[in-house]
C-alpha positions in Angstrom: 29.8 -124.2 11.3 26.6 -123.0 12.7 25.9 -126.8 14.1 28.5 -126.2 16.6 27.2 -123.3 18.1 23.2 -124.1 18.1 23.5 -125.0 22.0 25.0 -121.6 22.5 22.4 -119.6 20.7 19.5 -121.2 22.3 20.5 -121.2 26.0 18.5 -119.8 28.4 18.7 -115.8 29.3 17.4 -113.5 31.5 14.6 -111.7 29.8 14.8 -107.9 29.4 12.5 -105.0 30.9 12.2 -103.2 27.7 10.5 -99.8 27.4 7.7 -99.3 25.4 7.6 -97.0 22.6 4.8 -96.4 20.1 4.9 -99.1 17.9 5.7 -98.8 13.9 7.6 -99.9 11.4 9.8 -103.0 12.1 13.6 -102.6 13.1 15.5 -103.8 9.8 18.2 -105.9 10.4 21.3 -107.3 7.9 22.7 -110.5 8.6 25.8 -111.0 6.3 27.3 -114.5 6.8 28.3 -117.0 3.8 26.9 -119.9 5.8 23.2 -120.4 5.3 22.8 -121.9 8.5 23.9 -118.8 10.5 21.2 -116.8 8.8 18.5 -119.5 10.0 19.7 -119.7 13.4 20.2 -116.4 13.9 16.5 -115.6 12.4 15.3 -118.1 14.8 17.2 -116.6 17.9 15.9 -113.5 17.5 12.5 -114.2 16.5 9.7 -112.9 18.5 12.0 -110.1 20.2 10.8 -106.5 20.1 12.4 -103.5 21.3 10.8 -100.1 21.8 7.7 -101.6 20.3 9.1 -102.6 17.1 10.0 -106.0 15.7 12.9 -107.2 13.8 12.8 -107.3 9.9 15.9 -109.4 8.5 17.5 -108.7 5.3 20.1 -111.4 4.1 23.6 -111.4 2.3 26.0 -114.2 1.5 28.8 -111.9 0.5 30.8 -108.7 1.1 29.4 -107.3 -2.1 26.0 -108.3 -1.5 26.0 -106.5 1.8 27.0 -103.6 0.0 24.2 -103.8 -2.4 21.8 -104.7 0.3 22.8 -101.4 2.1 22.4 -99.2 -1.0 18.9 -100.6 -2.0 17.6 -100.3 1.8 19.1 -97.3 3.8 16.9 -97.7 6.5 18.8 -100.8 8.0 19.8 -100.2 11.2 22.1 -103.1 12.7 24.6 -105.3 10.4 25.6 -108.5 11.9 28.8 -108.6 9.8 30.8 -112.3 9.5 34.6 -111.5 9.5 35.9 -113.9 7.3 33.8 -115.0 3.7 35.2 -115.0 0.5 38.7 -113.3 2.0 40.2 -113.6 5.3 39.1 -109.8 5.8 36.0 -109.3 3.8 34.1 -108.1 6.6 36.5 -105.0 7.6 36.4 -104.4 3.7 32.5 -104.0 3.8 32.7 -101.8 7.1 35.3 -99.6 5.4 33.5 -99.6 2.1 30.2 -98.6 4.4 31.7 -95.7 6.1 33.9 -94.6 3.3 32.0 -94.9 0.2 28.8 -95.1 1.3 28.8 -92.5 4.0 26.6 -94.3 6.0 27.7 -93.5 9.5 24.2 -94.3 11.0 24.0 -98.2 10.9 25.6 -100.2 13.7 27.9 -103.2 13.0 28.1 -106.2 15.2 31.6 -108.1 13.8 31.2 -111.8 14.3 34.0 -114.4 13.8 34.1 -118.0 14.0 38.5 -118.0 13.8 39.4 -116.7 17.3 42.8 -114.6 17.0 41.8 -113.5 13.4 41.9 -109.7 14.1 42.5 -108.4 17.4 39.2 -107.2 18.9 40.7 -103.9 20.3 42.5 -103.2 17.3 39.4 -103.5 14.9 37.2 -101.5 17.0 39.5 -98.7 17.6 40.3 -98.4 13.8 36.5 -99.1 12.2 33.4 -97.5 13.7 31.6 -100.5 14.8 29.4 -101.4 18.0 30.4 -104.9 19.0 33.0 -107.6 18.0 32.3 -111.2 19.3 33.0 -114.5 18.8 30.2 -117.1 17.2 30.9 -119.3 20.0 30.5 -116.8 22.6 26.8 -115.4 21.4 24.1 -117.5 23.3 20.5 -115.9 22.7 20.8 -113.7 25.9 24.3 -112.1 24.8 23.0 -111.9 21.2 19.6 -109.8 21.9 21.7 -107.8 24.4 24.2 -106.9 21.6 21.3 -106.5 19.3 19.5 -104.2 22.1 22.6 -101.9 22.5 23.1 -101.3 19.0 19.3 -100.5 18.2 19.8 -98.1 20.9 22.7 -96.5 19.7 21.3 -96.4 16.3 18.2 -94.6 17.8 20.2 -92.0 19.4 22.3 -91.3 16.3 19.0 -90.9 14.4 17.8 -88.5 17.2 21.0 -86.2 17.0 20.8 -86.3 13.3 17.3 -85.0 13.7 17.9 -82.5 16.1 20.9 -81.4 13.9 18.5 -81.2 10.6 15.6 -79.1 13.0 18.5 -76.9 14.1 20.0 -75.7 10.8 16.0 -75.5 9.7 15.5 -73.2 12.6 18.5 -71.3 11.8 17.4 -71.0 7.9 14.0 -69.8 9.0 15.3 -67.6 11.6 17.6 -66.2 8.5 14.4 -66.1 6.1 12.7 -63.1 8.6 15.7 -61.0 9.5 15.9 -58.0 7.5 12.2 -57.2 6.5 11.1 -53.5 6.9 7.6 -54.1 6.7 5.0 -56.2 8.0 3.5 -57.3 4.6 6.9 -58.9 3.8 7.3 -60.3 7.2 4.3 -61.7 7.5 5.0 -63.4 4.2 8.5 -65.0 5.5 7.2 -66.2 8.7 4.4 -67.8 7.2 6.7 -69.2 4.4 9.6 -70.3 7.1 6.9 -72.0 9.5 5.5 -73.9 6.4 9.1 -75.4 5.6 9.6 -76.4 9.4 6.2 -78.1 9.6 6.7 -79.9 5.9 3.3 -78.0 4.4 2.9 -75.7 1.3 2.7 -72.1 2.6 -0.7 -71.1 2.7 -1.7 -68.7 5.9 -1.8 -65.5 7.4 -0.5 -63.6 10.5 -2.9 -61.4 12.4 -2.6 -58.9 15.0 -5.0 -57.7 18.0 -4.7 -54.1 17.8 -6.3 -50.9 19.5 -8.2 -50.6 22.5 -10.9 -52.4 21.0 -8.8 -55.5 20.1 -9.6 -56.0 16.8 -8.0 -58.4 15.0 -6.7 -57.3 11.8 -4.9 -59.4 9.0 -1.1 -58.0 8.6 0.0 -60.3 5.7 0.1 -63.6 4.5 0.8 -65.6 1.6 -0.5 -64.5 -2.0 -4.0 -65.7 -1.7 -4.3 -63.0 1.6 -2.2 -60.1 0.0 -5.4 -58.3 -0.7 -6.6 -58.6 2.7 -3.8 -56.9 4.3 -4.8 -54.1 6.7 -8.4 -55.2 6.9 -10.4 -57.2 9.6 -10.3 -60.8 9.8 -14.4 -60.7 9.8 -14.0 -59.6 6.1 -12.0 -62.8 4.9 -13.8 -64.8 2.6 -12.7 -68.1 4.5 -14.8 -69.1 7.5 -12.4 -71.8 8.7 -9.3 -69.0 9.1 -12.0 -66.7 10.9 -13.0 -69.3 13.4 -9.6 -70.5 14.1 -7.8 -67.3 14.5 -10.9 -66.0 16.5 -10.5 -69.6 18.9 -7.0 -68.9 19.5 -7.2 -65.5 20.5 -10.0 -65.9 22.8 -8.9 -69.2 24.4 -5.0 -67.6 24.5 -3.8 -71.2 23.3 -2.1 -72.6 20.2 -5.2 -74.2 18.0 -4.5 -77.4 15.8 -7.0 -79.7 14.0 -5.8 -82.4 11.2 -6.3 -79.4 8.6 -4.5 -76.5 10.1 -2.4 -74.9 13.0 -3.2 -71.6 14.4 0.0 -70.7 17.0 -0.4 -67.4 19.0 2.7 -64.8 20.3 1.9 -62.4 23.0 4.0 -59.5 24.1 3.7 -56.6 26.5 2.0 -54.3 23.6 0.8 -56.7 21.1 -0.9 -60.2 20.5 -0.5 -61.8 17.2 -1.5 -65.2 15.6 -0.4 -67.1 12.7 -2.5 -69.3 10.9 -1.2 -72.4 8.6 -2.9 -75.2 6.7 -1.1 -78.2 7.2 -0.4 -81.1 4.4 0.6 -83.6 6.9 0.5 -83.6 10.8 3.6 -82.3 12.1 5.8 -84.6 14.2 6.6 -83.7 18.2 10.1 -82.8 16.9 8.6 -80.4 14.5 6.3 -78.8 16.9 9.5 -78.3 19.0 11.3 -76.4 16.2 8.3 -74.4 16.0 8.3 -73.0 19.3 12.1 -71.8 19.1 11.2 -70.1 15.8 8.3 -68.5 17.1 10.3 -67.3 19.8 12.7 -65.5 17.4 9.0 -64.0 15.6 8.1 -62.6 18.6 11.4 -60.8 19.1 10.8 -59.1 15.1 7.1 -58.4 16.1 8.6 -56.2 19.2 10.5 -54.4 16.7 9.2 -50.6 17.5 9.5 -49.8 13.9 7.1 -52.7 13.0 4.7 -51.7 15.6 4.6 -48.3 14.6 3.8 -49.9 11.1 1.0 -52.0 13.0 -0.6 -49.0 14.3 -0.8 -47.6 10.9 -2.0 -50.8 9.4 -5.0 -51.0 11.6 -6.2 -47.5 10.7 -4.8 -46.3 7.7 -4.8 -47.4 3.9 -1.4 -48.3 2.8 -1.5 -46.8 -0.6 -4.0 -43.4 -0.6 -2.9 -42.7 3.4 -6.6 -42.1 3.9 -8.6 -43.5 6.8 -9.3 -47.6 6.0 -12.5 -49.1 6.8 -11.7 -49.8 10.5 -11.1 -46.3 11.4 -14.1 -45.0 9.3 -16.3 -46.8 11.0 -14.9 -45.8 14.1 -15.2 -42.3 13.4 -18.9 -42.4 12.0 -20.6 -44.0 14.9 -20.1 -40.6 16.9 -22.7 -39.1 13.9 -25.3 -41.1 15.3 -28.1 -38.7 16.4 -25.9 -35.8 16.3 -27.8 -32.7 15.5 -25.1 -30.2 15.0 -24.7 -31.5 11.6 -26.7 -33.0 9.0 -25.1 -35.1 6.5 -24.7 -37.8 4.0 -22.9 -41.1 4.0 -21.4 -41.7 0.4 -20.1 -44.7 -1.1 -18.4 -44.5 -4.3 -17.8 -47.7 -6.1 -15.4 -47.7 -9.2 -17.1 -50.3 -11.9 -15.1 -52.7 -13.5 -12.2 -52.0 -11.5 -10.5 -55.3 -11.7 -10.6 -55.1 -15.6 -8.3 -52.1 -15.5 -6.1 -54.0 -13.1 -6.1 -56.9 -15.2 -5.8 -54.9 -18.6 -3.7 -51.9 -17.7 -1.6 -53.7 -15.0 -1.5 -53.0 -11.1 0.3 -49.9 -11.4 -2.2 -48.1 -13.7 -5.0 -49.0 -11.0 -3.3 -47.6 -8.3 -2.6 -44.5 -9.9 -6.4 -44.5 -10.8 -7.1 -44.4 -7.1 -4.9 -41.7 -6.4 -6.7 -39.9 -9.3 -10.1 -40.5 -7.7 -9.0 -39.5 -4.1 -7.1 -36.1 -5.5 -10.2 -35.6 -7.8 -12.7 -36.0 -4.4 -10.5 -33.9 -2.3 -10.6 -31.1 -5.1 -14.3 -31.1 -6.2 -15.6 -31.6 -2.5 -13.5 -29.5 0.0 -16.3 -29.6 2.3 -16.0 -33.3 2.8 -16.0 -33.9 6.3 -14.3 -37.5 6.1 -12.9 -39.3 3.2 -11.7 -43.3 3.4 -11.0 -45.8 1.3 -12.9 -48.8 2.7 -12.4 -51.5 0.1 -10.1 -52.2 -3.0 -12.2 -50.1 -5.2 -14.8 -48.4 -2.7 -14.4 -44.7 -1.1 -16.7 -43.4 1.5 -16.9 -39.9 2.5 -18.9 -37.7 4.7 -20.8 -34.7 3.2 -23.0 -31.9 4.3 -26.5 -32.4 3.2 -26.9 -29.0 2.3 -25.8 -27.7 -1.3 -25.5 -31.5 -2.3 -26.4 -31.9 -5.9 -27.0 -35.5 -7.1 -26.3 -34.5 -11.0 -23.2 -32.5 -10.3 -21.9 -34.8 -8.2 -22.1 -37.5 -10.7 -20.7 -35.4 -13.3 -17.8 -34.3 -11.3 -17.2 -38.0 -11.0 -17.6 -39.2 -14.6 -15.1 -36.5 -16.2 -12.3 -38.9 -17.8 -9.4 -39.1 -15.7 -5.5 -38.8 -16.9 -3.5 -41.5 -15.4 0.0 -41.9 -16.9 -0.1 -41.9 -20.7 -4.2 -43.2 -20.4 -7.3 -41.3 -20.6 -9.7 -43.5 -18.5 -13.5 -42.6 -18.8 -14.5 -44.3 -15.6 -18.0 -45.6 -14.5 -19.0 -45.7 -11.2 -22.2 -47.0 -8.5 -22.9 -44.6 -5.8 -24.7 -45.5 -2.6 -26.3 -42.7 -0.6 -27.4 -43.0 3.0 -28.7 -39.9 5.2 -27.6 -38.9 8.6 -31.1 -39.4 9.9 -30.7 -43.1 9.1 -27.4 -43.7 10.7 -27.4 -46.5 13.0 -25.6 -46.3 16.6 -23.0 -48.7 15.3 -20.5 -47.7 12.7 -20.6 -51.1 10.7 -24.4 -50.8 10.9 -24.4 -47.2 9.2 -22.0 -48.8 6.7 -24.2 -51.7 5.8 -27.2 -49.4 5.0 -25.1 -47.4 2.3 -24.0 -50.6 1.2 -27.6 -51.3 0.6 -28.0 -48.3 -1.2 -25.0 -49.0 -3.5 -26.5 -52.4 -4.4 -30.2 -51.1 -5.2 -27.9 -48.6 -7.7 -26.0 -51.7 -9.1 -28.9 -54.2 -9.7 -31.1 -51.3 -10.9 -28.3 -50.4 -13.3 -28.3 -46.8 -12.1 -25.3 -44.4 -11.3 -26.6 -43.4 -7.7 -29.3 -45.2 -5.1 -30.5 -43.4 -2.4 -31.4 -45.7 1.0 -34.5 -45.9 2.0 -35.8 -48.1 5.2 -38.1 -50.7 3.0 -34.8 -51.3 0.9 -33.3 -52.8 3.7 -36.5 -55.2 3.9 -36.1 -56.1 0.7 -32.2 -56.9 1.2 -33.4 -58.9 4.4 -35.6 -60.5 2.2 -33.3 -61.4 -0.7 -30.6 -62.7 1.8 -33.0 -65.0 3.4 -34.3 -66.5 0.2 -30.6 -66.9 -0.9 -29.5 -68.7 2.4 -32.8 -71.0 1.6 -31.7 -71.7 -2.5 -28.3 -72.5 -0.7 -29.6 -74.9 1.9 -32.1 -76.4 -1.0 -29.7 -77.1 -3.2 -27.2 -78.6 -1.0 -29.9 -80.7 0.2 -31.1 -81.6 -3.1 -34.6 -80.2 -3.2 -34.2 -78.6 -6.4 -35.7 -80.3 -9.5 -34.8 -80.4 -13.3 -38.0 -80.3 -15.9 -38.0 -80.5 -19.2 -40.3 -79.7 -22.2 -40.1 -81.2 -25.7 -39.3 -79.5 -28.6 -40.9 -80.8 -32.0 -40.0 -80.7 -35.5 -42.7 -78.6 -37.3 -42.9 -80.8 -40.2 -43.5 -84.1 -38.9 -44.3 -83.2 -35.0 -41.6 -85.8 -33.8 -39.9 -84.9 -30.8 -36.5 -83.8 -31.6 -35.2 -82.4 -28.2 -36.1 -80.9 -24.9 -35.2 -78.1 -22.8 -34.1 -78.8 -19.3 -35.8 -75.9 -16.8 -34.5 -75.7 -13.4 -37.7 -75.7 -10.9 -37.4 -74.8 -7.0 -40.3 -76.1 -5.2 -41.4 -74.1 -1.6 -42.7 -75.5 1.2 -46.1 -74.7 0.6 -46.3 -76.8 -2.4 -45.8 -74.0 -4.8 -42.8 -73.5 -6.9 -40.7 -70.2 -6.8 -40.4 -68.4 -10.0 -36.8 -68.8 -11.8 -37.2 -64.5 -12.6 -36.7 -64.3 -9.0 -34.2 -67.0 -7.9 -32.1 -67.2 -11.0 -30.7 -63.9 -10.7 -30.0 -63.9 -6.8 -28.2 -67.4 -7.7 -26.2 -65.6 -10.0 -25.5 -62.7 -7.6 -24.5 -65.0 -4.7 -22.3 -67.0 -7.0 -24.5 -70.1 -6.7 -25.2 -70.2 -10.4 -22.1 -71.8 -11.8 -22.6 -75.1 -9.2 -26.2 -75.2 -9.7 -25.8 -74.9 -13.4 -23.4 -77.6 -13.3 -25.6 -79.9 -11.6 -28.5 -79.5 -14.1 -26.0 -80.4 -16.8 -25.7 -83.7 -15.1 -29.2 -84.3 -14.8 -29.2 -83.5 -18.0 -26.8 -85.9 -18.8 -28.6 -88.7 -16.7 -31.6 -87.6 -18.9 -30.4 -88.2 -22.1 -29.2 -92.0 -21.0 -32.7 -93.1 -20.3 -33.7 -91.9 -23.8 -30.7 -93.7 -25.4 -31.6 -97.1 -23.3 -35.3 -96.2 -24.9 -34.1 -96.0 -28.5 -34.7 -92.6 -28.8 -32.5 -90.0 -30.6 -33.5 -86.9 -28.4 -31.3 -84.1 -27.4 -31.4 -81.9 -24.1 -30.8 -77.9 -24.3 -29.3 -76.7 -21.3 -29.0 -72.8 -20.4 -25.9 -71.3 -19.6 -25.6 -68.0 -17.7 -22.8 -65.4 -17.9 -20.9 -66.3 -14.7 -21.0 -70.1 -15.9 -19.3 -68.9 -19.6 -16.5 -67.2 -17.4 -15.3 -70.0 -15.8 -11.6 -70.8 -17.0 -11.9 -73.5 -19.2 -15.5 -74.0 -19.5 -15.6 -75.9 -22.7 -13.2 -78.5 -21.1 -15.7 -78.8 -17.9 -18.1 -79.8 -20.8 -16.7 -82.3 -22.4 -15.3 -83.9 -19.2 -18.9 -84.1 -17.9 -20.0 -85.4 -21.3 -17.1 -88.2 -21.0 -18.1 -89.0 -17.4 -21.4 -89.8 -18.3 -20.6 -91.3 -21.5 -23.0 -88.9 -23.5 -22.8 -88.1 -27.1 -21.9 -84.6 -27.7 -24.5 -84.0 -30.4 -27.3 -84.8 -28.0 -26.4 -82.0 -25.7 -27.4 -78.6 -26.5 -26.1 -75.4 -24.5 -28.4 -72.1 -24.9 -26.6 -68.8 -24.3 -28.5 -65.5 -24.3 -27.4 -62.5 -26.1 -26.2 -61.3 -23.0 -23.7 -64.0 -22.8 -22.7 -63.4 -26.3 -22.5 -60.0 -26.0 -20.1 -59.9 -22.4 -16.7 -60.4 -24.0 -17.4 -61.6 -27.5 -14.0 -62.5 -28.4 -13.7 -65.2 -25.3 -17.2 -66.5 -26.1 -16.5 -66.8 -29.8 -13.4 -69.1 -28.3 -15.2 -70.9 -26.0 -18.3 -71.5 -28.6 -15.4 -73.0 -31.1 -14.0 -75.3 -28.9 -17.8 -76.6 -28.0 -18.4 -76.7 -31.8 -15.4 -78.4 -32.4 -16.2 -80.9 -29.4 -19.6 -81.6 -31.3 -22.0 -79.7 -28.7 -24.6 -77.8 -30.2 -25.4 -73.9 -29.0 -28.7 -71.9 -29.6 -28.9 -68.3 -29.0 -31.9 -68.1 -26.7 -34.3 -65.2 -26.3 -32.8 -63.8 -29.8 -34.0 -60.2 -30.5 -34.7 -59.4 -27.3 -31.2 -57.5 -26.8 -29.0 -55.1 -28.4 -26.4 -57.3 -30.2 -24.7 -56.7 -33.5 -25.8 -58.8 -36.4 -22.6 -58.5 -37.6 -21.2 -60.9 -34.9 -23.8 -63.3 -36.0 -21.9 -64.4 -38.7 -18.6 -64.8 -36.5 -20.5 -67.0 -33.7 -20.8 -70.8 -34.4 -23.9 -72.0 -33.4 -26.8 -74.1 -34.7 -30.2 -72.6 -33.7 -31.9 -69.0 -33.1 -34.6 -69.4 -30.6 -37.4 -66.8 -31.1 -38.3 -65.3 -27.8 -41.9 -66.1 -26.4 -42.2 -62.2 -26.5 -42.4 -62.0 -30.2 -44.9 -64.9 -30.3 -47.7 -64.4 -27.6 -49.7 -61.6 -29.4 -49.5 -63.3 -32.7 -51.9 -63.1 -34.7 -54.4 -60.7 -33.6 -52.3 -57.7 -32.2 -48.8 -58.8 -33.6 -48.2 -59.7 -37.5 -45.2 -61.7 -36.3 -42.9 -59.5 -38.5 -40.0 -59.8 -36.0 -40.6 -63.4 -35.2 -40.6 -63.8 -39.3 -37.4 -61.6 -39.6 -35.7 -64.0 -37.4 -36.5 -67.1 -39.2 -35.4 -65.5 -42.5 -32.3 -64.7 -40.9 -31.6 -67.9 -39.8 -32.5 -69.4 -43.0 -30.0 -67.0 -44.7 -27.4 -68.0 -42.2 -28.0 -71.7 -42.5 -29.3 -72.1 -39.1 -32.4 -73.8 -37.8 -35.0 -71.5 -35.8 -37.1 -72.6 -32.9 -40.1 -70.6 -31.4 -40.9 -70.8 -27.9 -43.9 -70.3 -26.2 -46.7 -71.6 -28.8 -50.1 -72.0 -27.2 -52.3 -71.8 -30.4 -53.2 -73.4 -33.5 -53.0 -69.8 -35.1 -49.5 -69.2 -33.9 -48.3 -72.1 -35.0 -49.9 -72.0 -38.3 -48.5 -68.7 -39.1 -44.9 -69.7 -37.7 -45.0 -73.0 -39.9 -46.0 -71.1 -43.1 -43.1 -68.7 -42.2 -40.6 -71.7 -42.5 -39.9 -71.9 -38.8 -38.4 -75.7 -38.4 -39.3 -76.2 -34.6 -41.5 -75.5 -31.9 -41.8 -75.6 -28.1 -44.9 -74.5 -26.1 -47.6 -75.6 -24.1 -50.0 -76.5 -27.2 -47.4 -79.3 -28.0 -46.0 -80.1 -24.3 -46.0 -78.4 -21.0 -42.6 -78.6 -19.2 -43.0 -82.0 -16.7 -40.4 -83.8 -14.4 -38.2 -86.6 -15.6 -40.6 -89.6 -15.0 -43.7 -87.8 -16.5 -41.6 -86.9 -19.5 -40.5 -90.5 -20.1 -44.1 -91.6 -19.8 -45.2 -89.0 -22.3 -42.3 -90.1 -24.6 -43.3 -93.3 -24.5 -46.9 -93.1 -25.6 -46.3 -90.0 -27.9 -47.6 -90.6 -31.2 -46.9 -87.6 -34.0 -50.3 -86.3 -35.5 -49.2 -84.0 -38.7 -50.9 -81.1 -39.2 -53.0 -80.0 -41.9 
């Protein structure tokens, strides 16, 4: 059959001028014919043909049944070249009916072909069935075949575009419905971000912000869960530099901002400007961006609502819970007290200690009621207050006259227990005080001074701290040191040194303690006593601690390669222990480095153990089950209850150097002996650190101490020196 038509299929034809579209996937074509030669010549005739930057990709079926199966498994097929007569005289027409009625595939374009003239009237077939063309095979020169194919592909593309537009319109209508009916700005903002994310095909993660007031300050109006607590705060208070930068750029440029990671869109109106920030999972299509613009027009209408914008003005300067002035309002107002000679005031910040624990333990409602109770207490106890505000989740600020202020009475009035629903709560506070003579010309700068005093009280474990100019210098020094530490850690300038630990009886090397070192530019090392607390306060210690563990694992593999069964002890801080699933993190790290758990020991201080005993015991138990040993470091320096020792799964007690350094001349070693005896009765090993003299060593060995660590035996050293030391070390048993 096909051989009779070859001359027609390959006749010359005029080249069509085609529009060029962005090239992408091919157009999928299904050839349905019971004659294999038809498949071959059709494929050959259309080889090399492109429509709108796409080539043709062919699928083949040799019966009506195969055609249906192919369409089911390949819904992207856009054109079907279909023979009318195959296994039956009307097999092709049956396929058309099934495609439209059963498969509900309205998009695929169908070109009917027949080699038997007059078998099915052309007009009737085209009228009764949704097909594009109906041709005799003898009519189909290559030129006509290409033309029919182009027409069908164009029709398919138009249908798909209309379908996409219809879906987009439905999406827009759903999105508009989703933002209607909200009576407050927070729920409205959440709905806006959620619906915009749907339109752009991303997960909802973003905020709505507004530029409010004469100073055009940018305020967070709402957003997804991650930003709920930032409601009403200034944009600059967000803990997300990318959001701050993109939103600020959007307002500054007056245009939408889009990167591969996010999109920030601007909404303008007579009385306001607003911006919506959204993180992107995928880059939106042009069609999605067009849908977005339609949706944004409706968002603008919602934002122009008078009730909403009355609320916006309150949001800018009023705390929604207490109805007190918020941070923005407070900083605006205290600026007017700079060098004001009419009054002598104190700026006082009051921080509710461990407020998050109350929220988590008793519920947010109790937390809210506590905040209201504190506000009421302040109003009642200090009626002379000039200004009272809530400037943070758990921080109040007030301006009080300096005259008559009594520090002890002030603190006592705060510490009286609070009745909150059925709870009587004894609350601890931290207070920072700044005198008016130290106020800055800028409200934020003045607030910063009070925060310096507050932080000083926290770090000194005091209830109340006063601002003095030297505190600012210390704070600047600490911040500079933290910035340098962060930078040096990122640049891998920190080092891990190791100090060997020996068995007292055999003097064999049994382990090493990993010690963090921070080299400075002058060739010296900054003391861990200085930078470790800074790292904890700055939130760096978790990442640094993980890095030290990884370095220890690498060192242990070096010992393994030498055939040395030497374990490595790594110090763990309180913030690390509070990381969710900490034991699982340890396990994954050991698996990654292929290190046996028994060769890694974690040293935890009494402060870690006593922080939250229940959680600590659970985590230590997980570590013990994993095979990781745990040592209690600096034992005896804290105030832990001995009753907890029986509950804790640990393998060693480490005697602090404070109980070693004066032995035997100025210290009998009674506490060291007590710890050694306690360890022996608990079935735990003891290790003494800081041993520097033979006299100390002799006495500790006599007391029954199991292991020793100190300069007398080996100093801390970097990895390369440690390897050389271990390789050349030969134990010499002491007399």
